[in-house]
C-alpha positions as CSV (number, residue, x, y, z in Angstrom):
1,M,0.0,0.0,0.0
2,P,1.3,3.5,-0.8
3,E,2.7,5.3,2.3
4,D,0.3,8.3,1.6
5,L,-3.2,6.8,1.8
6,S,-4.7,9.8,0.0
7,V,-5.0,9.9,-3.8
8,A,-5.5,13.2,-5.6
9,G,-6.3,14.8,-2.3
10,R,-9.7,13.2,-2.4
11,Y,-9.7,9.4,-2.3
12,R,-8.7,7.7,0.9
13,L,-7.4,4.2,0.2
14,G,-8.7,1.2,2.2
15,R,-8.0,-2.5,1.7
16,S,-6.9,-4.1,-1.5
17,L,-9.7,-5.8,-3.4
18,G,-7.4,-7.7,-5.9
19,E,-4.3,-7.5,-7.9
20,G,-3.7,-8.5,-11.5
21,G,-1.2,-8.0,-14.3
22,M,-2.3,-4.5,-15.0
23,G,-2.4,-3.2,-11.4
24,V,-4.1,-3.2,-8.0
25,V,-7.8,-2.4,-7.2
26,W,-8.4,-0.7,-3.9
27,R,-11.5,0.0,-1.9
28,A,-11.5,3.7,-1.3
29,H,-13.6,6.5,0.2
30,D,-14.4,9.6,-1.8
31,E,-14.1,12.2,0.9
32,L,-15.6,14.9,-1.3
33,L,-18.9,13.1,-2.1
34,D,-18.8,10.8,1.0
35,R,-19.2,7.5,-0.9
36,E,-17.3,4.3,-1.3
37,V,-15.6,3.6,-4.6
38,A,-13.2,1.2,-6.3
39,L,-9.9,2.7,-7.2
40,K,-7.6,1.0,-9.7
41,E,-3.9,1.9,-9.6
42,L,-2.6,1.1,-13.1
43,R,1.0,-0.2,-13.3
44,H,3.2,-0.6,-16.3
45,T,3.5,-4.0,-17.8
46,S,5.5,-5.4,-20.7
47,A,2.2,-5.6,-22.7
48,F,1.9,-1.8,-22.8
49,D,4.5,0.9,-23.3
50,P,3.3,4.1,-21.5
51,A,6.3,6.1,-22.7
52,D,5.5,5.7,-26.4
53,P,4.5,9.3,-27.5
54,D,2.9,8.1,-30.8
55,P,-0.1,10.3,-31.8
56,A,-2.2,7.2,-31.9
57,Y,-2.6,7.5,-28.2
58,R,-4.3,10.9,-28.7
59,R,-6.7,9.2,-31.2
60,M,-7.3,6.6,-28.6
61,L,-8.2,9.3,-26.1
62,R,-11.0,10.5,-28.3
63,E,-12.2,7.0,-28.7
64,A,-11.9,6.2,-25.0
65,M,-14.1,9.1,-24.2
66,A,-16.8,7.5,-26.3
67,A,-16.4,4.3,-24.3
68,A,-16.5,6.2,-21.0
69,Q,-19.9,7.7,-21.9
70,L,-21.5,4.2,-22.0
71,R,-24.1,3.8,-19.2
72,H,-25.8,0.5,-18.7
73,P,-26.8,-1.4,-15.5
74,G,-24.8,-4.4,-16.6
75,I,-21.5,-2.5,-17.2
76,I,-19.3,-1.1,-14.5
77,T,-19.6,2.7,-14.1
78,V,-16.4,4.8,-14.5
79,H,-16.6,7.9,-12.3
80,D,-13.3,9.6,-13.0
81,V,-9.6,9.3,-13.9
82,V,-7.0,11.1,-11.8
83,I,-3.2,11.4,-11.9
84,D,-1.2,10.9,-8.7
85,R,2.4,9.8,-8.1
86,D,3.0,10.1,-11.9
87,R,0.6,7.3,-12.6
88,P,-3.1,7.1,-13.5
89,W,-5.9,5.9,-11.2
90,I,-9.3,5.0,-12.4
91,V,-12.3,5.7,-10.1
92,M,-15.1,3.2,-10.5
93,E,-18.4,2.1,-9.0
94,L,-17.8,-0.2,-6.1
95,V,-19.6,-3.6,-6.4
96,E,-19.7,-5.3,-3.1
97,G,-20.7,-8.8,-4.2
98,P,-18.5,-11.7,-5.4
99,S,-17.5,-12.5,-8.9
100,V,-19.0,-15.5,-10.7
101,A,-15.6,-17.2,-10.3
102,Q,-15.7,-16.7,-6.5
103,L,-19.3,-17.8,-6.2
104,V,-18.6,-21.1,-8.0
105,A,-15.4,-21.7,-6.0
106,E,-17.3,-21.2,-2.8
107,R,-20.7,-22.8,-3.6
108,G,-20.0,-25.1,-6.6
109,P,-21.8,-25.0,-9.9
110,L,-24.8,-22.6,-10.2
111,P,-28.4,-23.7,-10.7
112,E,-29.4,-23.6,-14.3
113,W,-31.9,-20.7,-13.8
114,Q,-29.4,-18.6,-12.0
115,A,-26.7,-19.1,-14.7
116,A,-29.2,-18.2,-17.4
117,A,-30.2,-15.0,-15.5
118,I,-26.5,-14.0,-15.2
119,G,-25.8,-14.9,-18.8
120,R,-28.8,-12.9,-20.0
121,Q,-27.7,-9.7,-18.2
122,V,-24.1,-10.1,-19.5
123,A,-25.5,-10.6,-23.1
124,Q,-27.5,-7.5,-22.8
125,A,-24.5,-5.5,-21.5
126,L,-22.4,-6.8,-24.4
127,A,-25.1,-5.9,-26.9
128,A,-25.2,-2.4,-25.6
129,A,-21.4,-2.1,-25.8
130,H,-21.3,-3.6,-29.3
131,A,-23.9,-1.2,-30.5
132,R,-21.5,1.6,-29.5
133,G,-18.5,0.0,-31.2
134,I,-17.0,-1.5,-28.0
135,V,-15.7,-5.0,-27.7
136,H,-14.7,-6.3,-24.2
137,R,-12.2,-9.0,-25.2
138,D,-11.9,-10.7,-21.8
139,V,-15.4,-11.9,-20.7
140,K,-14.8,-14.5,-18.0
141,P,-16.2,-15.5,-14.6
142,A,-13.7,-13.3,-12.7
143,N,-14.8,-10.2,-14.6
144,I,-18.5,-10.6,-13.8
145,L,-19.4,-9.2,-10.4
146,L,-22.7,-9.9,-8.6
147,D,-24.6,-7.1,-6.9
148,G,-27.6,-8.9,-5.5
149,D,-29.6,-10.0,-8.6
150,R,-27.6,-7.7,-10.8
151,A,-24.6,-9.0,-12.9
152,V,-22.0,-6.4,-13.7
153,L,-19.4,-6.8,-16.4
154,T,-16.1,-5.3,-15.5
155,D,-12.5,-5.8,-16.5
156,F,-9.6,-5.6,-14.0
157,G,-7.3,-7.3,-16.4
158,I,-6.6,-6.3,-20.0
159,A,-7.9,-4.0,-22.7
160,A,-6.6,-2.9,-26.1
161,M,-7.7,-1.5,-29.4
162,S,-9.9,-3.9,-31.3
163,G,-8.4,-4.9,-34.6
164,A,-5.3,-6.1,-32.9
165,T,-4.6,-9.8,-32.6
166,A,-4.4,-11.8,-29.4
167,L,-0.6,-11.2,-29.2
168,T,1.3,-8.0,-28.6
169,G,4.3,-7.0,-30.6
170,T,6.5,-8.6,-27.9
171,G,4.6,-11.9,-28.0
172,N,2.5,-11.3,-24.8
173,L,-0.9,-12.9,-24.8
174,I,-3.8,-10.5,-24.4
175,G,-6.7,-12.3,-22.8
176,S,-7.4,-15.5,-20.8
177,P,-6.6,-18.5,-23.1
178,E,-9.4,-20.8,-21.9
179,F,-12.0,-18.1,-22.7
180,M,-10.4,-16.9,-26.0
181,A,-12.3,-17.5,-29.2
182,P,-10.7,-19.7,-31.9
183,E,-10.5,-16.8,-34.4
184,R,-8.5,-14.8,-32.0
185,V,-6.1,-17.7,-31.3
186,N,-5.6,-17.9,-35.1
187,G,-4.6,-14.2,-35.2
188,H,-7.8,-12.6,-36.4
189,P,-9.1,-9.4,-34.7
190,A,-11.6,-9.4,-31.8
191,G,-15.2,-8.6,-32.6
192,P,-18.7,-9.1,-31.1
193,P,-18.7,-12.9,-32.0
194,S,-15.6,-13.4,-30.0
195,D,-17.2,-11.8,-26.9
196,L,-20.2,-14.2,-27.3
197,W,-17.9,-17.2,-27.5
198,S,-16.4,-16.1,-24.2
199,L,-19.9,-15.7,-22.8
200,G,-20.5,-19.4,-23.8
201,V,-17.4,-20.5,-22.0
202,M,-18.4,-18.5,-18.9
203,L,-21.8,-20.2,-18.9
204,Y,-20.3,-23.6,-19.2
205,F,-18.0,-22.9,-16.3
206,A,-20.9,-21.5,-14.2
207,V,-23.0,-24.6,-14.4
208,S,-20.2,-27.2,-14.4
209,G,-17.5,-25.6,-12.3
210,R,-14.9,-26.1,-15.0
211,S,-13.8,-24.7,-18.4
212,P,-14.4,-26.9,-21.4
213,F,-11.0,-26.0,-22.8
214,T,-8.4,-26.8,-20.2
215,G,-4.8,-27.8,-20.9
216,E,-1.6,-28.6,-19.0
217,D,-0.1,-25.3,-20.1
218,L,-0.8,-22.3,-22.3
219,H,-0.3,-24.2,-25.5
220,G,-2.5,-27.0,-24.4
221,A,-5.3,-24.6,-23.6
222,L,-5.1,-22.9,-26.9
223,A,-5.0,-26.2,-28.8
224,A,-8.1,-27.3,-26.9
225,V,-9.9,-24.1,-28.0
226,L,-9.0,-24.8,-31.6
227,T,-9.6,-28.5,-31.8
228,R,-11.7,-29.8,-28.9
229,E,-15.6,-29.8,-28.8
230,P,-17.1,-29.1,-25.4
231,V,-18.5,-32.1,-23.5
232,P,-22.3,-31.9,-23.4
233,L,-23.9,-31.0,-20.1
234,P,-27.1,-33.1,-19.7
235,Q,-27.7,-31.6,-16.3
236,V,-28.7,-28.3,-17.9
237,P,-31.1,-29.4,-20.7
238,S,-32.6,-25.9,-21.2
239,L,-29.3,-24.0,-21.1
240,W,-27.1,-26.5,-23.0
241,P,-28.4,-25.6,-26.5
242,V,-27.6,-21.9,-25.9
243,I,-24.0,-22.8,-24.7
244,A,-23.5,-25.1,-27.6
245,A,-24.6,-22.4,-30.1
246,L,-22.3,-19.8,-28.6
247,L,-19.3,-22.3,-28.7
248,R,-19.4,-22.9,-32.5
249,K,-15.9,-22.7,-33.9
250,N,-17.0,-20.6,-36.9
251,P,-17.9,-17.1,-35.6
252,A,-20.4,-16.7,-38.5
253,E,-22.4,-19.6,-37.1
254,R,-22.8,-18.2,-33.6
255,P,-26.1,-16.5,-32.8
256,P,-25.8,-12.7,-32.9
257,G,-26.3,-10.7,-29.7
258,A,-30.0,-10.2,-30.0
259,Q,-30.7,-13.9,-30.6
260,A,-28.4,-14.9,-27.7
261,I,-30.4,-12.6,-25.4
262,A,-33.7,-14.1,-26.6
263,M,-32.3,-17.7,-26.2
264,L,-31.4,-16.8,-22.6
265,G,-34.9,-15.7,-21.8
266,G,-34.5,-11.9,-22.4
267,P,-36.1,-9.5,-24.9
268,P,-34.6,-9.4,-28.4
269,V,-34.1,-5.6,-28.0
270,A,-31.1,-4.7,-25.8
271,Q,-31.8,-2.4,-22.9
272,P,-31.5,1.2,-23.9
273,V,-28.1,2.8,-23.3
274,Q,-28.3,6.1,-21.3
275,P,-25.5,8.4,-22.4
276,G,-23.7,10.0,-19.5
277,A,-21.1,12.6,-19.0
278,P,-17.6,11.4,-19.5
279,P,-15.1,11.3,-16.7
280,G,-13.8,14.8,-15.8
281,P,-10.3,15.8,-16.9
282,P,-7.4,14.2,-15.1
283,V,-6.5,15.9,-11.8
284,A,-2.9,16.7,-11.9
285,T,-0.6,16.4,-8.9
286,P,1.3,19.5,-7.7
287,A,4.6,18.2,-9.0
288,K,5.3,19.3,-12.6
289,A,5.8,16.3,-14.9
290,S,8.2,16.3,-17.9
291,R,6.8,16.5,-21.4
292,R,7.7,12.8,-22.0
293,M,5.9,11.8,-18.8
294,R,2.9,13.9,-19.8
295,L,2.7,12.1,-23.1
296,A,3.1,8.8,-21.2
297,I,0.3,9.8,-18.8
298,I,-2.1,10.6,-21.7
299,G,-1.5,7.2,-23.1
300,V,-2.0,5.4,-19.8
301,V,-5.1,7.4,-19.0
302,V,-6.6,6.3,-22.3
303,F,-5.7,2.8,-21.5
304,V,-7.2,3.0,-18.0
305,V,-10.6,4.2,-19.4
306,L,-10.5,1.3,-21.9
307,A,-9.5,-1.2,-19.2
308,A,-12.6,-0.3,-17.2
309,G,-15.2,-0.7,-19.9
310,G,-13.7,-2.7,-22.7
311,V,-12.1,-1.7,-26.0
312,I,-13.2,0.3,-29.0
313,W,-14.3,-1.8,-32.0
314,W,-14.8,0.0,-35.3
315,Q,-16.6,-1.8,-38.2
316,T,-14.3,-1.9,-41.2
317,S,-15.6,-1.2,-44.7
318,G,-17.2,-4.1,-46.4
319,E,-18.0,-5.9,-43.2
320,Q,-21.5,-6.2,-41.7
321,S,-21.6,-5.2,-38.0
322,Q,-22.7,-7.9,-35.6
323,A,-24.1,-5.1,-33.4
324,Q,-26.7,-4.0,-35.9
325,T,-30.0,-3.0,-34.5
326,P,-31.9,-6.2,-33.6
327,P,-35.5,-6.8,-34.7
328,T,-38.1,-5.5,-32.3
329,S,-40.2,-7.8,-30.2
330,E,-43.4,-6.5,-31.8
331,S,-42.4,-7.8,-35.2
332,S,-42.6,-11.4,-34.0
333,K,-46.0,-11.0,-32.3
334,P,-49.1,-12.2,-34.2
335,Q,-51.3,-9.2,-34.7
336,S,-54.9,-9.0,-33.8
337,S,-57.6,-6.8,-35.3
338,A,-59.4,-6.2,-32.0
339,P,-59.3,-2.5,-31.1
340,V,-57.5,-1.1,-28.0
341,V,-59.9,0.4,-25.5
342,E,-60.2,4.1,-25.6
343,V,-58.9,6.0,-22.5
344,D,-59.4,9.7,-23.1
345,G,-56.4,11.8,-22.3
346,S,-53.9,9.0,-21.9
347,P,-50.8,9.5,-23.9
348,T,-49.7,6.0,-23.0
349,V,-52.8,4.4,-24.4
350,D,-52.5,6.6,-27.6
351,R,-49.0,5.1,-28.0
352,I,-50.4,1.5,-27.4
353,Q,-53.1,2.1,-30.0
354,A,-50.6,3.3,-32.6
355,R,-48.3,0.4,-31.9
356,G,-50.9,-2.3,-31.6
357,T,-49.1,-3.9,-28.6
358,V,-48.6,-3.1,-24.9
359,I,-45.0,-3.3,-23.6
360,I,-45.0,-4.4,-19.9
361,G,-41.9,-4.4,-17.8
362,V,-41.5,-7.4,-15.6
363,K,-39.0,-9.5,-13.7
364,S,-37.8,-12.9,-15.0
365,D,-36.2,-14.6,-12.1
366,Q,-38.6,-14.6,-9.1
367,P,-40.4,-17.9,-8.6
368,G,-44.1,-17.7,-8.3
369,L,-44.1,-14.0,-9.2
370,G,-42.3,-13.4,-12.5
371,M,-40.3,-16.3,-14.1
372,Q,-39.2,-16.9,-17.6
373,N,-38.4,-20.4,-19.0
374,P,-34.9,-20.1,-20.6
375,A,-35.8,-22.8,-23.1
376,D,-38.9,-21.5,-24.7
377,G,-39.3,-18.0,-23.3
378,T,-42.7,-18.6,-21.7
379,R,-43.5,-16.6,-18.6
380,S,-45.4,-17.5,-15.4
381,G,-46.2,-16.1,-12.0
382,F,-48.6,-13.9,-10.2
383,D,-47.1,-10.7,-11.7
384,I,-47.6,-12.1,-15.1
385,E,-51.2,-13.1,-14.4
386,I,-51.9,-9.5,-13.2
387,A,-50.3,-8.1,-16.3
388,R,-52.5,-10.3,-18.5
389,I,-55.6,-9.2,-16.6
390,V,-54.8,-5.5,-17.2
391,A,-53.8,-6.0,-20.8
392,A,-57.1,-7.9,-21.5
393,G,-59.0,-5.0,-19.9
394,L,-57.3,-2.7,-22.4
395,G,-58.4,-4.9,-25.3
396,L,-55.1,-6.7,-25.8
397,D,-54.9,-10.5,-25.8
398,D,-51.7,-12.5,-24.9
399,N,-50.4,-12.2,-28.5
400,R,-50.2,-8.5,-28.2
401,I,-48.3,-8.3,-24.9
402,V,-44.6,-7.6,-25.2
403,Y,-42.8,-8.4,-22.0
404,Q,-39.6,-6.5,-21.3
405,N,-37.1,-7.5,-18.6
406,V,-36.3,-4.4,-16.7
407,A,-33.6,-4.2,-14.0
408,A,-34.8,-2.7,-10.7
409,A,-32.4,0.2,-11.0
410,E,-33.9,1.1,-14.5
411,R,-37.7,1.0,-13.7
412,E,-38.1,4.8,-13.3
413,I,-36.1,5.4,-16.4
414,A,-38.0,2.9,-18.5
415,L,-41.4,4.3,-17.4
416,G,-40.3,7.9,-17.8
417,N,-38.9,7.6,-21.3
418,G,-41.6,5.3,-22.6
419,T,-39.5,2.2,-23.0
420,V,-42.3,0.3,-21.2
421,D,-46.0,1.3,-20.9
422,L,-46.5,-0.4,-17.6
423,Y,-44.4,-2.2,-15.0
424,V,-45.6,-5.2,-13.0
425,G,-42.8,-6.7,-10.9
426,T,-43.2,-6.4,-7.1
427,Y,-42.7,-2.7,-7.3
428,A,-43.1,-1.2,-3.8
429,I,-45.2,2.0,-3.7
430,T,-43.3,4.7,-1.8
431,D,-43.8,8.5,-1.6
432,K,-40.3,9.0,-3.0
433,R,-41.0,6.9,-6.1
434,K,-44.3,8.8,-6.6
435,E,-42.2,11.8,-7.4
436,Q,-41.0,10.1,-10.6
437,V,-43.7,7.5,-11.6
438,G,-47.4,6.8,-11.0
439,F,-48.9,3.7,-9.3
440,A,-52.1,1.9,-9.7
441,G,-53.1,-0.6,-7.0
442,P,-51.7,-2.0,-4.9
443,Y,-52.4,-5.4,-6.5
444,L,-50.5,-7.3,-3.8
445,T,-49.6,-6.5,-0.2
446,S,-46.7,-8.1,1.6
447,G,-44.5,-7.7,4.7
448,Q,-41.2,-9.0,5.9
449,S,-41.5,-12.6,6.9
450,L,-39.5,-15.9,7.3
451,L,-38.9,-18.9,5.0
452,V,-37.9,-22.1,6.7
453,R,-37.5,-25.8,5.8
454,R,-40.8,-27.7,5.8
455,D,-39.7,-29.9,8.6
456,A,-38.6,-27.0,10.9
457,T,-40.6,-26.8,14.1
458,T,-38.6,-24.4,16.3
459,I,-39.1,-21.3,14.2
460,T,-42.6,-20.0,14.2
461,G,-42.1,-16.3,13.8
462,K,-39.7,-13.4,14.4
463,D,-39.7,-14.0,18.2
464,S,-38.2,-17.5,17.8
465,L,-35.0,-16.5,16.0
466,R,-32.6,-16.3,18.9
467,G,-29.6,-18.6,18.2
468,K,-30.7,-19.2,14.6
469,K,-28.8,-18.2,11.5
470,V,-30.9,-15.8,9.4
471,C,-30.0,-15.0,5.7
472,S,-31.0,-12.2,3.4
473,V,-29.3,-10.1,0.6
474,V,-26.2,-8.4,1.9
475,G,-26.9,-4.8,3.0
476,S,-30.6,-5.2,2.5
477,S,-33.3,-3.5,4.7
478,P,-34.7,-6.9,5.9
479,L,-31.3,-8.0,7.2
480,L,-30.8,-4.6,8.9
481,R,-34.3,-4.8,10.4
482,I,-33.5,-8.1,12.0
483,E,-30.3,-6.6,13.5
484,Q,-32.1,-3.5,14.7
485,L,-34.8,-5.5,16.4
486,G,-32.2,-7.7,18.0
487,L,-34.1,-10.8,16.9
488,T,-30.9,-12.9,16.7
489,E,-27.2,-12.5,17.5
490,P,-25.1,-10.4,15.1
491,E,-22.9,-13.3,14.4
492,N,-25.9,-15.3,13.1
493,L,-26.8,-12.7,10.4
494,V,-25.7,-14.0,7.0
495,G,-25.6,-11.6,4.0
496,L,-25.4,-13.1,0.5
497,P,-25.6,-11.6,-3.0
498,S,-29.1,-12.9,-3.8
499,Y,-32.2,-14.5,-2.3
500,A,-31.5,-17.6,-4.4
501,D,-28.2,-18.0,-2.6
502,C,-29.9,-17.8,0.7
503,V,-32.5,-20.4,-0.3
504,N,-29.8,-22.7,-1.5
505,R,-28.1,-22.4,2.0
506,L,-31.4,-22.9,3.7
507,S,-32.0,-26.1,1.7
508,S,-28.5,-27.4,2.6
509,G,-29.0,-26.6,6.3
510,E,-26.3,-23.9,6.4
511,V,-28.8,-21.3,7.6
512,D,-32.1,-21.7,9.5
513,A,-34.3,-19.0,7.9
514,V,-34.4,-16.6,5.0
515,T,-36.1,-13.2,5.5
516,T,-37.5,-10.7,3.0
517,D,-40.9,-9.7,1.8
518,D,-43.3,-12.6,2.2
519,A,-44.5,-12.3,-1.4
520,I,-41.0,-13.2,-2.6
521,L,-40.7,-16.0,0.0
522,K,-44.1,-17.4,-1.0
523,G,-42.8,-17.7,-4.5
524,Y,-39.9,-19.9,-3.4
525,A,-42.3,-21.9,-1.1
526,A,-44.7,-22.4,-4.0
527,A,-41.9,-23.7,-6.2
528,E,-40.9,-26.3,-3.6
529,P,-43.9,-26.8,-1.3
530,S,-42.7,-30.1,0.0
531,E,-39.4,-28.6,1.1
532,L,-40.1,-25.0,2.2
533,K,-42.8,-23.0,4.0
534,V,-43.4,-19.4,5.1
535,V,-44.0,-18.9,8.9
536,G,-45.1,-16.2,11.3
537,E,-46.9,-12.9,10.9
538,P,-45.4,-10.2,8.6
539,F,-43.2,-7.7,10.5
540,D,-44.5,-4.7,8.5
541,E,-46.5,-4.0,5.4
542,V,-45.3,-3.4,1.8
543,A,-47.8,-2.5,-1.0
544,Y,-46.8,-3.5,-4.6
545,G,-48.3,-1.4,-7.4
546,I,-48.4,-1.3,-11.2
547,G,-46.0,1.4,-12.3
548,L,-46.9,3.8,-15.1
549,A,-46.1,7.3,-16.3
550,R,-46.4,9.8,-13.4
551,D,-48.8,12.2,-15.0
552,D,-51.0,9.7,-16.8
553,K,-53.9,9.8,-14.4
554,P,-56.5,8.6,-17.0
555,L,-54.5,5.3,-17.4
556,R,-54.0,5.1,-13.6
557,D,-57.7,5.3,-13.0
558,K,-58.4,2.8,-15.8
559,V,-56.0,0.2,-14.4
560,N,-57.4,0.7,-10.9
561,D,-60.9,0.0,-12.3
562,L,-59.6,-3.2,-14.0
563,L,-57.9,-4.3,-10.7
564,Q,-61.0,-3.7,-8.7
565,A,-63.1,-5.7,-11.2
566,A,-60.7,-8.6,-10.9
567,L,-60.9,-8.5,-7.1
568,D,-64.7,-8.5,-7.2
569,D,-65.2,-11.2,-9.8
570,G,-62.7,-13.7,-8.4
571,R,-60.0,-13.5,-11.1
572,W,-57.5,-12.0,-8.7
573,Q,-58.0,-14.9,-6.3
574,S,-57.8,-17.4,-9.0
575,A,-54.5,-15.9,-10.2
576,Y,-53.1,-16.1,-6.7
577,D,-54.3,-19.7,-6.2
578,R,-52.5,-20.8,-9.4
579,T,-49.2,-19.1,-8.6
580,L,-48.6,-18.3,-5.0
581,G,-51.3,-20.6,-3.5
582,P,-49.1,-23.7,-3.5
583,S,-46.9,-22.0,-0.8
584,G,-49.7,-22.8,1.7
585,S,-50.0,-19.1,2.8
586,P,-53.4,-17.5,2.4
587,A,-54.0,-14.5,0.2
588,T,-54.4,-11.0,1.7
589,R,-56.8,-9.1,-0.4
590,P,-55.4,-5.6,-1.2
591,V,-57.4,-2.3,-0.9
592,L,-56.8,0.0,-3.8
593,D,-55.3,3.4,-3.0
594,R,-56.7,5.8,-5.5
595,Y,-55.1,9.2,-5.7
């Protein structure tokens, strides 16, 4: 660790998070904005000559700024680049969770549905990057971090201009050999298909715990990439066809990004990329650097920005871009001639009428609530049933519903810019959120509760948790509430990246209970009613609403009318019985909050 713990007079270094060939990543505190960040100290390696004053580095700077403007929930955010101690430091978003590599090392191969969910998010992130001319070149389990249910693509290893081969001028290998596409091993430039190959290897590793292309040394691994076919994985029947397609030796035969997303259970259209301000200019240290050092710094700063987000990939003339705009979901939907219901004064309904379909944002990885089958794309769960009830009330049958997977952090953006017309996905109604979006409902009420094994008899509610290990998502409000109420000892609180991880540990007996909103817990219990159950009275109450545009009161009133009709005629109860009912927990009929 440097003797002076302060970088650029602003970032206070903490512990080291990891070290690789390109430098060290530190946990740091931004003393100006009072936030935790990740700070990468870039060090010189033989694969990069920072003293080369070639004007190409200045061209790279312009291209790197384009890369730094990329904003996507699945791509690590670059906050800033600063210069201190005659070397560059890159300031990045801090992701607290483990990498896929760490999770597999600790827990073993991932369940098929979890690997598919991670793969889908990485594929969406790659599609967004490829659409802006950026190729990552080092997609591997260690470069995918997990932040709860969010997968974040980062790169603490290598980056270089696309168009270069896998070898530097001095013969150094750029990339991880077991995850490198055959065309790159053969000396061809990196492109979107090579990133998708690496995604396939990552998925294989995630569900099997091993790479399909191992060797005794570097040459053995590269030979395996070129000549060996991956051993099929019968334990993942839904995911294996996707992995096999991504691992085709000929890059032209691999599915393009949009198709890969669809095969993994996501919408064919990549999530919208929100342009953001590029990092501010480098903050110079007080000491005056030489001209040669300044040129070196410019080159390294460019390299740092590229190392965070990937590399620039420009389409050459005569080649067709693999990142072309994918077909919209609507084009694949059978069209119906039935008219959409008139809702006077609703701009959202006007848009639905013009389009002929309704786009509904949902989740795809919550059992009993919003799940998507990775094999055929079909959806199920209580949220999906409610979405169908509302769509039918607007005059749209199932064939005219387009479901869009929307990350939790993107819900307000998606509703605000019209990416989706409605959002149905355990979206808690809060006064703060009402400042940005509108809510109809609630269509479901919930409260913090406990999930235990079916044969558990000693845990009957929150007052019987003393001496028991209780799990929830790390840093979550449910875990904090257990601690604040003193319901169990601090050493018995277990924080993990996702609820699925907690449920896995509950099933294996490593923890005694999982806690979060009982609607989510009912979904897990409904999926395995012979193994799991929800116990005790909820600690508090959470109301889930249907999100829509904030100022579209005509649509809000219409959706409330449709929900009330479903509550009155029994369709709401029937939907609950089919989806969450198998959990054994009775339904709590919600009372609509019209405003």
